[in-house]
Every structure is written in C-alpha cells, then in structure tokens.
C-alpha positions as a LaTeX table, in Angstrom:
\begin{tabular}{lrrr}
\hline
Residue & $x$ (\AA) & $y$ (\AA) & $z$ (\AA) \\
\hline
Met1 & $-17.42$ & $-59.07$ & $-69.33$ \\
Pro2 & $-15.62$ & $-61.81$ & $-67.38$ \\
Arg3 & $-14.75$ & $-61.27$ & $-63.74$ \\
His4 & $-11.14$ & $-61.07$ & $-62.75$ \\
Ser5 & $-10.05$ & $-63.39$ & $-59.96$ \\
Gly6 & $-9.36$ & $-60.41$ & $-57.68$ \\
Gln7 & $-12.89$ & $-58.98$ & $-57.90$ \\
Pro8 & $-15.34$ & $-59.75$ & $-55.07$ \\
Asp9 & $-18.50$ & $-61.62$ & $-55.97$ \\
Asp10 & $-22.03$ & $-60.31$ & $-55.39$ \\
Ala11 & $-22.41$ & $-62.20$ & $-52.10$ \\
Thr12 & $-19.25$ & $-60.61$ & $-50.70$ \\
Ile13 & $-20.36$ & $-57.16$ & $-51.82$ \\
Ala14 & $-23.79$ & $-57.68$ & $-50.22$ \\
Ala15 & $-22.22$ & $-58.88$ & $-46.96$ \\
Asn16 & $-19.92$ & $-55.85$ & $-46.88$ \\
Leu17 & $-22.85$ & $-53.51$ & $-47.46$ \\
Arg18 & $-24.79$ & $-55.16$ & $-44.61$ \\
Arg19 & $-21.81$ & $-54.70$ & $-42.29$ \\
Ala20 & $-21.51$ & $-51.05$ & $-43.33$ \\
Ile21 & $-25.19$ & $-50.49$ & $-42.57$ \\
Glu22 & $-24.82$ & $-52.22$ & $-39.20$ \\
Leu23 & $-21.86$ & $-50.00$ & $-38.33$ \\
Thr24 & $-23.84$ & $-46.93$ & $-39.35$ \\
Glu25 & $-26.74$ & $-48.03$ & $-37.12$ \\
Leu26 & $-24.32$ & $-48.62$ & $-34.25$ \\
Gly27 & $-22.76$ & $-45.20$ & $-34.74$ \\
Leu28 & $-26.15$ & $-43.51$ & $-34.74$ \\
Arg29 & $-27.21$ & $-45.34$ & $-31.58$ \\
Leu30 & $-23.96$ & $-44.39$ & $-29.91$ \\
Arg31 & $-24.49$ & $-40.74$ & $-30.86$ \\
Ser32 & $-28.07$ & $-40.85$ & $-29.60$ \\
Ala33 & $-27.08$ & $-42.46$ & $-26.31$ \\
Val34 & $-24.37$ & $-39.90$ & $-25.68$ \\
Leu35 & $-26.65$ & $-36.97$ & $-26.53$ \\
Gln36 & $-29.33$ & $-38.25$ & $-24.16$ \\
Gln37 & $-27.01$ & $-38.31$ & $-21.16$ \\
Asn38 & $-28.63$ & $-35.91$ & $-18.73$ \\
Glu39 & $-27.59$ & $-37.64$ & $-15.54$ \\
Pro40 & $-24.51$ & $-35.96$ & $-14.08$ \\
Gln41 & $-23.74$ & $-38.91$ & $-11.79$ \\
Gly42 & $-24.73$ & $-41.66$ & $-14.27$ \\
Asp43 & $-22.15$ & $-43.79$ & $-16.01$ \\
Ala44 & $-22.51$ & $-42.79$ & $-19.66$ \\
Met45 & $-20.21$ & $-45.55$ & $-20.93$ \\
Val46 & $-22.38$ & $-48.26$ & $-19.36$ \\
Lys47 & $-25.41$ & $-46.91$ & $-21.19$ \\
Val48 & $-23.50$ & $-46.49$ & $-24.44$ \\
Met49 & $-22.19$ & $-50.05$ & $-24.31$ \\
His50 & $-25.70$ & $-51.31$ & $-23.59$ \\
Glu51 & $-27.04$ & $-49.47$ & $-26.64$ \\
Ile52 & $-24.25$ & $-50.90$ & $-28.80$ \\
Arg53 & $-25.00$ & $-54.45$ & $-27.61$ \\
Cys54 & $-28.72$ & $-53.99$ & $-28.30$ \\
Ala55 & $-28.04$ & $-52.65$ & $-31.78$ \\
Lys56 & $-25.64$ & $-55.50$ & $-32.56$ \\
Glu57 & $-28.17$ & $-58.09$ & $-31.41$ \\
Gln58 & $-30.91$ & $-56.52$ & $-33.53$ \\
Ala59 & $-28.63$ & $-56.37$ & $-36.57$ \\
Trp60 & $-27.60$ & $-60.00$ & $-36.08$ \\
Gln61 & $-31.23$ & $-61.10$ & $-35.81$ \\
Lys62 & $-32.14$ & $-59.21$ & $-39.00$ \\
Asn63 & $-29.31$ & $-60.90$ & $-40.90$ \\
His64 & $-30.21$ & $-64.39$ & $-39.70$ \\
Ser65 & $-33.95$ & $-64.27$ & $-40.27$ \\
\hline
\end{tabular}
C-alpha cells in the first residue's frame, strides 16, 4: 500500500514516540519530587525544576548515544 504524502514516515513516528516517553518520564519525576516534599520551609519549585532538568539531560543523553 503506497504512503500518502500527508502520512508521517517511520523516523518521524519513532521520534514522536521518544518525545512522548520523555514527557512521561518528566511527568513522573515531577510527581515524585512534589510527593517527596516534606520540608515546610523548602522551596518545592526549585527542587521540581532541578528534577525536570536532570530528567531532560538523561533523556537527551539516551537519545544521542
């Protein structure tokens, strides 16, 4: 069956799936970081942003190795 010009190719589909997985990982890390906040005077957003950056760096390294 021939592909129509509007259909994404396999590489595009794979890239989109990788991005979806990365976003899922980021969401889970964000949830985990927020749930672990037991410090009443700590800045939760600083920790959450740190977790997001770490997850993004790990995802980027996985995709480029």
